[in-house]
C-alpha positions in Angstrom: 57.5 92.2 96.7 57.7 89.0 94.5 60.6 86.4 93.7 61.4 87.8 90.5 62.3 91.0 91.9 65.3 89.3 93.7 68.0 89.1 91.1 67.6 93.2 90.8 69.7 93.2 94.0 71.8 89.8 93.5 75.1 91.7 92.9 74.6 93.9 96.2 73.8 90.7 98.3 76.5 88.7 96.8 78.9 92.2 97.8 77.7 91.7 101.2 78.0 88.0 101.3 81.7 88.4 100.4 82.3 91.2 102.9 80.6 88.7 105.5 83.2 85.9 104.6 86.2 88.3 104.7 85.2 89.6 108.1 84.9 86.1 109.6 88.3 85.1 108.2 89.9 87.9 109.5 88.3 87.8 112.9 90.1 84.6 113.7 93.3 86.6 114.2 94.9 87.0 117.8 95.3 90.0 119.4 96.0 92.0 122.7 96.0 95.2 124.2 99.6 95.6 125.7 101.3 98.9 125.6 104.3 97.5 127.2 104.8 95.4 123.9 104.8 98.5 122.0 106.8 100.5 124.3 109.3 102.8 122.1 113.0 101.7 121.8 115.3 104.7 123.1 117.6 105.8 120.1 120.7 105.2 122.5 119.9 101.5 122.8 119.8 101.2 118.7 123.0 100.0 117.8 122.7 100.2 114.0 120.1 100.9 111.1 119.1 98.0 108.9 117.4 100.6 106.3 116.7 104.3 106.1 114.1 106.6 104.2 112.8 110.3 104.7 109.2 109.0 105.7 108.3 105.5 106.8 104.7 104.7 106.5 103.0 101.9 108.3 100.1 100.7 106.3 99.2 100.5 102.9 95.3 101.6 102.8 94.3 104.8 101.7 95.8 106.8 104.2 99.0 105.2 103.9 99.4 105.3 100.0 98.1 108.8 99.8 101.0 110.0 102.2 103.4 108.1 100.1 102.3 109.8 96.9 102.5 113.4 98.4 105.6 112.5 100.2 107.4 111.8 96.9 105.7 114.7 95.4 107.4 117.1 98.1 110.7 115.3 97.1 111.3 112.9 99.9 111.8 109.1 99.8 108.8 107.3 101.0 109.0 103.4 102.3 105.5 102.0 102.8 105.4 98.9 104.9 102.4 96.2 104.7 101.9 93.5 107.2 100.2 91.3 104.8 101.0 89.6 101.0 98.9 92.1 99.5 98.5 96.0 99.7 95.4 98.0 100.0 94.3 97.6 103.7 90.8 97.8 104.7 90.2 100.6 102.1 90.4 97.8 99.3 87.5 96.0 101.1 85.4 99.0 100.9 82.9 100.2 98.4 85.6 102.9 97.5 83.4 105.9 98.0 84.9 109.1 98.8 82.6 112.0 100.1 83.4 115.1 98.2 81.3 118.0 97.6 81.2 121.9 97.2 80.9 121.7 93.5 83.1 118.9 92.1 83.6 118.3 88.7 81.5 115.2 88.6 78.5 117.2 90.3 78.8 120.1 88.1 78.7 117.5 85.0 75.6 115.9 86.3 73.9 119.2 87.1 74.1 119.3 90.6 74.6 122.6 92.3 76.7 122.1 95.8 78.4 124.5 97.8 81.3 124.3 100.5 78.8 125.8 103.2 76.1 123.4 102.3 78.6 120.5 102.6 80.2 121.9 105.9 76.6 122.5 107.2 75.5 119.1 106.8 78.6 117.5 108.1 78.9 119.5 111.1 75.0 119.0 112.0 75.0 115.6 111.6 78.4 114.6 113.1 76.8 116.1 116.5 78.6 116.8 119.6 81.7 114.9 118.3 82.4 117.0 115.2 85.7 118.2 114.4 85.2 121.6 113.5 89.0 122.4 112.2 89.1 119.2 110.3 85.6 119.7 108.6 86.4 123.1 107.6 89.4 122.5 105.8 88.2 119.3 104.3 85.2 120.9 102.9 87.4 123.7 101.6 89.5 121.6 99.8 87.0 118.7 98.6 87.0 119.8 94.9 90.9 119.8 94.7 90.6 116.6 96.7 88.5 115.1 93.9 90.6 116.5 91.2 93.4 114.9 92.9 91.9 111.5 92.9 91.3 111.8 89.5 94.7 113.2 88.6 96.1 109.8 90.6 94.3 107.5 88.2 90.8 107.1 89.8 88.3 106.7 87.0 84.5 108.0 87.5 81.7 107.8 85.2 79.3 110.7 84.3 76.1 108.8 85.7 74.1 109.7 88.7 71.9 106.8 90.9 68.8 108.2 92.5 68.3 105.0 94.5 69.2 104.1 98.3 72.2 102.0 97.6 75.0 100.7 99.2 77.3 101.3 96.5 76.5 101.7 92.7 77.6 99.2 90.1 77.6 101.7 86.7 77.6 105.1 88.2 79.6 107.3 90.1 77.6 109.8 92.0 74.7 109.2 94.6 73.4 110.4 97.8 75.5 108.4 100.0 74.2 109.7 103.6 71.3 111.3 105.0 71.2 114.5 103.2 67.8 114.2 102.1 66.6 112.9 105.6 64.7 114.9 108.6 65.7 117.1 109.9 68.7 117.7 107.6 67.1 118.2 104.4 64.7 121.1 105.9 67.5 123.6 106.6 70.4 122.3 104.4 70.4 122.1 100.6 70.8 118.3 99.9 73.5 117.3 97.3 74.9 114.0 96.3 78.5 113.6 97.5 79.2 109.9 97.2 81.8 109.8 94.5 82.4 106.0 93.4 84.5 104.3 90.8 82.1 102.4 88.8 82.4 98.9 89.4 79.9 96.1 88.2 81.1 93.8 90.9 80.8 96.5 93.6 84.6 96.4 94.3 85.2 100.2 94.0 87.6 100.2 96.9 89.9 97.6 95.1 89.8 100.0 92.0 90.6 102.9 93.9 93.4 101.3 95.7 95.1 100.0 92.6 94.9 103.2 91.0 96.4 105.1 94.1 98.9 102.3 94.7 99.8 102.2 90.8 100.5 106.0 91.2 102.6 106.1 94.2 104.6 103.5 92.4 105.5 105.5 89.8 106.3 108.3 91.5 108.9 106.1 92.9 107.5 105.2 96.4 108.8 101.7 98.0 106.5 99.2 98.9 107.4 96.4 101.2 105.0 93.3 102.0 105.2 91.1 105.0 106.7 93.9 107.2 105.0 94.2 110.6 105.9 97.3 112.5 106.1 96.8 116.4 107.6 99.8 118.0 108.7 103.2 117.3 112.4 104.7 117.7 112.5 107.7 120.0 115.2 110.3 120.4 116.2 111.8 123.7 114.3 114.7 122.9 111.1 113.1 122.3 110.9 112.9 118.5 110.2 109.9 116.4 113.1 108.9 114.3 112.2 105.6 113.0 110.6 102.0 114.1 111.6 98.6 114.7 109.9 96.1 112.3 109.7 92.3 111.6 110.5 90.7 108.5 110.8 87.1 107.6 111.4 86.4 111.5 114.1 89.1 111.8 113.7 92.3 113.5 115.2 95.5 111.5 115.7 99.0 112.7 114.5 101.4 110.1 115.4 105.1 110.1 113.0 107.5 109.4 114.8 110.9 108.7 111.9 113.0 108.6 109.0 111.2 110.2 106.7 108.0 110.6 103.3 108.0 109.4 101.0 105.5 111.3 98.3 104.3 108.8 97.8 100.8 110.2 93.9 100.9 110.2 91.5 100.5 113.4 91.3 97.7 116.1 88.2 95.9 115.0 89.8 92.6 115.0 91.3 93.2 118.3 88.8 91.6 120.9 90.5 92.3 124.2 91.0 96.3 122.9 87.4 96.3 121.6 86.2 95.1 125.1 88.0 97.5 126.9 87.2 100.6 124.6 84.0 100.0 122.7 82.2 96.8 124.1 78.8 97.9 122.1 80.9 97.3 118.9 82.2 93.9 120.2 78.6 92.4 120.4 78.0 93.3 116.6 78.1 90.1 114.3 80.3 91.0 111.6 83.6 92.8 112.5 84.7 94.6 109.1 88.2 95.1 108.0 91.6 93.5 106.8 93.0 91.2 109.5 95.7 93.7 110.1 92.9 95.9 111.9 94.5 94.9 115.2 95.1 98.5 116.9 99.1 98.1 116.3 99.5 101.5 114.9 97.3 103.1 117.8 99.1 101.1 120.4 102.5 102.4 119.1 101.2 105.8 119.2 99.8 105.5 122.7 102.9 103.9 124.0 105.1 107.0 122.5 102.8 109.3 124.4 100.0 110.1 121.9 96.4 110.7 123.2 93.5 109.0 122.0 89.8 110.4 121.1 86.5 108.6 120.5 87.9 105.0 121.1 84.2 103.7 122.1 82.9 105.2 118.7 82.4 103.1 115.3 80.5 102.7 112.1 77.4 99.7 112.5 75.8 99.1 109.1 72.3 97.7 109.3 71.9 97.0 105.5 68.0 96.9 105.3 68.4 98.2 101.6 68.5 97.7 98.9 65.9 97.4 97.4 64.5 100.8 98.9 61.1 99.6 98.8 61.7 97.9 102.3 62.0 101.2 103.6 58.3 101.5 103.5 58.3 99.3 106.8 58.8 100.7 110.1 61.6 99.8 112.5 60.8 99.4 116.5 62.6 98.7 119.6 61.4 96.0 122.2 59.1 98.1 123.3 57.4 98.3 120.1 58.1 101.9 119.5 59.6 103.9 116.6 62.8 105.7 117.2 64.7 106.4 114.0 63.4 107.5 110.4 63.7 104.5 108.4 64.7 106.1 105.3 68.1 107.2 107.1 71.5 106.4 106.0 72.2 102.8 107.4 74.9 104.0 109.6 72.5 106.0 111.3 70.2 103.1 111.7 72.9 100.8 112.9 74.2 103.5 115.6 70.7 104.4 116.9 70.2 100.5 117.5 73.3 99.5 118.9 74.1 102.5 121.4 70.4 103.7 122.2 68.5 100.7 122.0 70.8 98.1 123.8 71.2 96.6 120.3 67.7 95.2 119.6 65.4 96.4 117.1 62.9 94.9 114.5 61.9 95.8 111.2 58.0 95.3 110.4 56.8 94.7 107.2 53.6 93.5 105.4 53.0 91.2 102.5 53.4 94.2 100.0 57.0 95.2 100.9 58.4 91.8 102.6 61.4 90.3 100.7 60.2 87.3 98.5 63.1 85.5 98.9 65.3 84.5 101.8 67.9 87.2 102.4 70.9 86.4 104.6 71.2 89.9 105.8 68.0 90.0 107.6 66.8 87.1 109.6 62.9 86.7 110.1 62.3 86.9 113.7 58.4 86.3 113.5 55.4 86.4 111.0 51.9 86.5 111.7 48.6 87.2 110.3 47.6 90.2 112.4 49.7 92.8 114.2 48.4 91.6 117.3 49.9 88.1 116.9 53.2 89.4 115.7 53.3 91.5 119.0 52.8 88.5 120.9 55.4 86.4 119.1 58.1 89.1 119.7 57.2 89.2 123.4 56.3 93.0 123.1 54.2 94.9 126.0 50.4 94.3 124.9 48.9 96.8 122.6 52.4 98.6 122.3 53.4 97.6 118.8 49.3 97.7 117.6 49.2 101.3 118.8 52.6 102.0 117.0 51.3 100.5 113.6 47.8 102.2 114.1 49.4 105.7 114.5 51.6 105.0 111.5 49.0 103.8 109.3 46.5 106.4 110.1 49.1 109.0 108.7 50.8 106.6 106.0 47.7 106.4 104.1 48.2 110.3 103.3 52.0 109.8 102.8 52.5 111.6 106.0 54.9 110.6 109.0 54.4 113.4 111.8 56.4 111.7 114.3 59.9 110.9 112.6 59.2 112.6 109.1 60.2 109.6 106.5 60.3 111.0 103.0 56.5 110.8 101.8 57.1 108.2 99.0 58.4 105.6 101.7 55.0 106.2 103.9 52.4 103.5 103.1 50.1 101.9 105.4 51.1 98.3 106.7 47.8 96.4 106.2 48.4 93.4 104.0 48.6 90.1 105.8 50.9 88.1 106.7 53.1 90.6 108.6 56.9 90.0 108.8 59.2 91.1 111.7 63.0 91.2 110.6 65.6 90.7 113.3 67.8 93.8 113.3 69.5 93.0 116.6 72.9 93.5 116.1 74.1 90.0 117.3 71.9 88.2 114.9 71.4 90.5 111.9 74.4 91.2 109.2 75.9 94.0 111.3 79.3 95.0 109.7 81.1 97.2 112.2 84.6 98.8 112.4 86.2 101.5 114.7 86.7 105.5 114.5 88.7 105.9 117.6 92.4 106.6 117.5 95.5 108.9 118.0 94.3 112.6 118.5 96.1 114.7 115.5 96.1 118.2 114.0 95.0 119.3 110.8 98.7 118.1 109.4 98.4 114.6 110.9 100.8 115.5 113.7 100.0 113.1 116.4 99.2 115.2 119.9 99.9 114.1 123.2 97.9 114.5 126.5 99.1 118.0 127.1 98.1 119.2 123.7 101.4 119.0 122.3 102.8 117.7 118.9 104.8 114.9 119.3 107.8 115.5 116.5 108.2 113.3 113.7 104.9 111.2 114.6 101.6 111.3 112.3 98.7 109.4 112.0 95.9 109.0 109.6 93.0 107.0 108.5 91.4 104.8 111.2 94.4 105.1 113.2 93.6 108.6 113.8 90.5 110.2 115.5 89.7 112.1 112.2 86.4 113.3 110.8 84.2 110.1 111.0 82.0 110.0 114.2 79.3 107.9 115.3 76.5 108.1 114.1 78.5 107.9 110.7 77.3 110.7 108.5 77.7 109.1 105.1 79.6 106.6 102.8 83.1 107.9 101.8 83.6 109.9 104.8 86.2 107.6 106.1 87.9 107.3 102.9 87.7 110.8 102.2 89.3 111.7 105.5 92.0 108.8 105.2 93.1 110.0 101.8 93.0 113.7 102.3 94.6 114.0 105.7 97.1 111.0 104.7 98.1 113.6 102.0 98.6 116.1 104.6 100.6 114.0 106.9 102.8 112.8 104.1 104.0 116.2 102.8 104.1 117.5 106.0 106.6 115.1 106.8 108.4 115.1 103.9 109.3 118.9 104.2 110.1 118.6 108.2 113.8 119.4 108.7 115.5 116.2 109.4 
């Protein structure tokens, strides 16, 4: 790969660089894990209400705004409070991808045949032991309608497909955003592209997505108040939730929620004490990703009210070795010089395997033909050498281990084959042209954006469940405040936004129709 190839991916690298800067700025926010500070106030102790609404929504990301839209469409008042001076939450920082399938209008327009069954089977298989069967089934059955809902609420999609491995696509709207074409899934489940994203030349699809949804919510009559922080819930004598105590301009206010409170305040990636307690593996990653408000306050409020939590140790770790996709012709090895993951897998799969199964350490081995011809901030160079033997020595791997791995790989790659991990044929090529480069993929050194997936346990209507499996009346959670469909390993870009927006919708509507 030559230096003149670099500009082709400059936009993607700039996008990641902006993401890194935003993450670094947010990571400075102080936080703690102290449930006593979030202990609900008893209704009997609340002497007056400063404001009232039907549905109070904490957070203005995809989950919160979707809840507001559906609450309004169901005829209820909806008040969205946002801690910061701009709306959108972490959803606005994302690529704006929504994982939809089963035969969406965009899939059909671009000639792709997908089914609810294929989408369900992939999502279930790729989610492994932590899959949420009821939520996945419901999401897949309603995915076509959910995509139509996004369009109806002003989100624009272009009728263009991209066949390259991408972080996001600048001018198209449909691509393979997960591991659908990767072994073992491709052998048993018909692959289909399900990454639906607003076209964005500057890769700000998340901002475009949230701008459209927020405008729709406001047009429908939802109220959005910025720089208002939720602190504690208000609980009735029967255990139901009837409001929240918030802070605005240095004053504490009691807001009555006649029908319910929806917690959609994001995850806890910027709460270091909470992260070290529940997900220490994620705490070692270099780039905590999300708005500064991802401090776990919604989760803590729900826990203090009796809500159960699930999968608090899980998250999404990105190891963005591509674009360009030609780098996938290299091999990824651990500190023993062994391959352990198909390099053409979704970058969320790569990140998960390195973080949770290789003690956070790995290297990408490339030769002269595929190594980057420019300095790339994503992938620091660990070592270069004129032979694999010498590279192995510099990396302090067991003698002969990396050499044996490369020899075995090359023997089959010359025929376009990978009998060990079944990388797609056109990504198999012998590593033979010196010098050889080892890129450091260790999560503390490589650019490794990370956010959390653990949160409050909910049912399919986004109602929060307690430790006894019972619904807490009037309390809802969606997005990364809840333990939804996304699990580790993350199965594809857009699952988080899809889950947040869909179950945010269900929570908002269910709350709106609840008897006050």
